[in-house]
C-alpha positions as CSV (number, residue, x, y, z in Angstrom):
1,M,8.9,-32.9,-34.0
2,P,8.8,-29.0,-34.3
3,R,10.7,-27.0,-31.8
4,R,8.7,-24.9,-29.4
5,K,9.2,-21.1,-29.8
6,Q,11.6,-19.6,-27.3
7,A,9.8,-17.3,-24.8
8,R,10.9,-13.7,-25.0
9,H,12.2,-12.1,-21.8
10,T,10.4,-8.9,-21.0
11,G,12.8,-6.4,-19.6
12,V,12.5,-3.0,-17.9
13,K,12.6,-1.3,-21.3
14,D,9.5,-3.3,-22.5
15,I,7.6,-2.5,-19.3
16,R,8.4,1.2,-19.6
17,S,7.3,1.1,-23.2
18,I,4.0,-0.5,-22.2
19,L,3.4,2.2,-19.7
20,R,4.4,5.0,-22.0
21,L,2.3,3.8,-24.9
22,T,-0.7,3.1,-22.7
23,F,-0.7,6.3,-20.6
24,D,1.2,8.9,-22.7
25,Q,0.0,7.9,-26.1
26,E,-3.3,6.4,-25.0
27,L,-3.0,3.3,-27.2
28,S,-5.2,0.3,-26.6
29,I,-3.9,-2.9,-25.2
30,R,-4.2,-4.4,-28.6
31,A,-2.3,-1.6,-30.3
32,V,0.5,-1.8,-27.6
33,S,0.7,-5.6,-28.0
34,E,1.0,-5.3,-31.8
35,R,3.6,-2.5,-31.6
36,L,5.8,-4.4,-29.1
37,K,5.1,-7.8,-30.7
38,M,3.9,-9.4,-27.4
39,S,0.6,-10.9,-26.4
40,K,-2.4,-8.9,-25.2
41,T,-2.4,-11.1,-22.1
42,S,1.2,-10.0,-21.3
43,V,0.4,-6.3,-21.8
44,S,-2.7,-6.6,-19.6
45,T,-0.8,-8.4,-16.9
46,Y,1.9,-5.8,-16.7
47,L,-0.7,-3.0,-16.6
48,L,-2.5,-4.8,-13.8
49,R,0.7,-5.3,-11.8
50,A,1.5,-1.6,-12.3
51,R,-1.9,-0.6,-11.1
52,E,-1.5,-2.9,-8.0
53,A,1.9,-1.3,-7.3
54,G,0.2,2.1,-7.2
55,L,1.0,3.4,-10.7
56,Q,-1.9,5.3,-12.2
57,H,-1.6,7.3,-15.5
58,G,2.2,6.6,-15.5
59,R,2.7,8.2,-12.0
60,F,3.3,6.5,-8.7
61,H,0.4,6.9,-6.2
62,P,1.0,4.7,-3.1
63,A,-2.1,3.1,-1.7
64,G,-3.1,4.1,1.8
């Protein structure tokens, strides 16, 4: 029986890279996922969480 691929841990460096590539270099989710070798779903999820936390265009904007 084939072994299941080990899940890769996403660290702070990866999250910062996602934000930098998306906001500073204006790459698409697909381009970011290819460059960082992670799924488009993961990239989208981290961007959604960043938006929910108040990050817009790579800058913190608290809601309220």
